C-alpha positions in Angstrom: -0.1 -0.3 0.0 1.5 3.4 -1.2 -1.0 5.7 -0.3 -3.5 6.0 2.0 -5.9 8.9 4.4 -4.1 9.9 7.4 -6.6 11.4 10.2 -4.0 13.0 11.7 -0.5 12.9 13.2 0.5 13.4 16.9 4.3 14.3 16.9 6.1 13.5 20.4 2.8 11.5 22.2 3.6 10.2 25.4 0.6 8.5 26.4 -0.4 5.3 26.5 2.7 4.2 27.9 6.5 5.1 28.7 8.5 6.9 26.5 7.5 9.5 23.3 6.3 8.6 19.5 5.0 9.3 17.1 1.5 8.2 16.3 -0.1 8.0 12.7 -3.7 8.1 12.7 -5.4 6.2 9.7 -9.0 6.3 8.3 -10.6 2.9 7.8 -8.8 1.6 10.8 -10.4 -2.3 10.8 -10.1 -2.8 14.9 -12.4 -2.0 17.0 -10.3 -1.7 20.3 -12.1 -1.2 23.8 -9.9 1.3 24.4 -9.7 3.3 21.2 -10.0 6.9 21.6 -10.7 7.7 17.8 -13.5 6.4 16.5 -14.0 8.5 13.9 -10.6 6.6 12.4 -13.3 3.6 12.0 -14.4 5.1 8.2 -12.4 5.3 5.3 -14.5 8.7 4.0 -13.4 12.2 4.8 -15.8 13.5 7.4 -16.0 17.1 7.5 -16.5 20.3 10.2 -16.5 23.1 11.8 -14.1 25.4 14.1 -17.2 26.7 16.2 -14.7 29.4 18.0 -14.2 30.6 14.1 -16.9 30.0 12.0 -19.2 33.1 11.3 -22.2 31.6 10.0 -21.9 33.0 6.8 -23.4 30.0 5.1 -20.9 30.0 2.7 -19.5 26.2 2.9 -23.1 25.6 2.1 -24.1 28.2 -0.7 -20.5 27.1 -2.3 -21.2 23.1 -2.2 -22.0 22.1 -5.6 -23.5 18.9 -4.4 -25.9 20.5 -1.9 -24.6 18.3 0.9 -24.3 20.7 3.6 -27.2 21.7 6.0 -27.8 23.8 8.9 -28.5 21.9 12.0 -30.4 24.6 14.3 -30.7 22.4 17.9 -27.0 21.5 17.6 -25.7 24.6 16.1 -23.6 22.8 13.7 -23.0 22.2 9.9 -23.5 18.7 9.0 -22.4 17.1 5.7 -24.2 14.4 4.0 -21.7 12.0 3.0 -23.7 10.1 0.5 -24.2 13.1 -2.0 -20.7 14.8 -1.3 -17.9 14.2 -3.7 -14.8 15.5 -1.3 -14.0 18.3 -3.8 -13.3 20.6 -0.7 -14.9 23.8 -2.6 -16.5 24.5 0.8 -12.7 24.7 2.4 -11.5 26.9 -0.1 -14.6 29.1 -0.1 -14.8 29.2 3.8 -14.0 33.0 4.2 -12.8 32.7 8.1 -10.8 29.2 8.0 -13.1 27.5 10.1 -14.1 24.5 7.6 -12.3 21.6 8.2 -11.6 17.7 6.7 -10.8 15.0 9.1 -8.4 12.9 6.8 -6.2 13.8 4.0 -4.6 11.9 0.8 -1.0 11.0 0.9 1.5 8.9 -0.6 3.9 7.2 1.6 7.7 7.8 0.6 9.9 4.9 0.9 10.8 5.7 4.6 7.4 5.4 6.1 6.8 2.3 4.0 9.4 0.4 6.0 8.3 2.7 9.2 5.0 1.7 8.8 6.1 -2.0 7.8 7.6 -2.9 11.1 4.7 -2.2 13.5 3.1 -5.0 14.6 -0.6 -4.0 15.6 -3.0 -5.7 18.7 -5.3 -8.1 18.2 -9.1 -6.2 18.4 -10.4 -6.5 22.0 -7.1 -7.2 23.2 -5.6 -4.6 26.2 
């Protein structure tokens, strides 16, 4: 595998054990570990959201979406993206004036050094501590 969707990269992570490490969170994780703190990694497709602190509710993301996949939900004061309509074109992010529209994944091609690093990682069995 030479490319994939990266959810996020945490450098100098010190959680869950001694020492520092770089943790790469990938989308589409097949494991369902009991202690999983990143359930948004279970699905392969990109998820979109807004930083509430910087969102001005200008509705540019809703108006700019060519697939009409974004709607505002008043009860939760959030913008919801219908991923069955979304084509991941990211026009909503480009047009967002305050820059509050975010994607929770990005495609990356892996360099040879990353491939070597990732191939040496052992993964725990689902549900094991």
